[in-house]
N, C-alpha and C positions, 0 to 999 in steps of 0.2 A: 578538588573532589579526584579521587582516583579513577583512570579510565574514561576521562574527559579528553574530548578529542579538540585539537586545536588546527586553524588553518594559517599560514602566513597571509598579513596583508601587505606587509611593508616592512621596510628595515631602513635607518640609519645608522650611519658609522662617522661619527665626527672626531677620530682621535683616540681617547681614553673612552670615550662615552660612545655607548652600542642601546639604541632604541628598537623594539623588535615589537610591531603591531601584531597582535592576534585576534582571529575570530573564534567564538565556539561553536562547532559544526555538531550537527547531528548523526551520529555514526549509522552505518547502514545495516547494523542489526545490535542492539543493545547489549551490552559488554556487562552489565550488571543488572540483577533483578530488583525492581524498587522494594524497598522497605517496607513491610507492612504496618500501617497506623493501628494498634491496637484500645480500644476505647476512647476516649474523650481528654483533652486536658482541663484541668479544673479552673 
């Protein structure tokens, strides 16, 4: 999703293989307004 923030927890570099471990963080202030839900789904 756009405007999602992550923190790098760890990384691994083995030749041509790069692995980055991420953790989603809560931003200090909302970057997007939530989409309003109108009505109910059938």
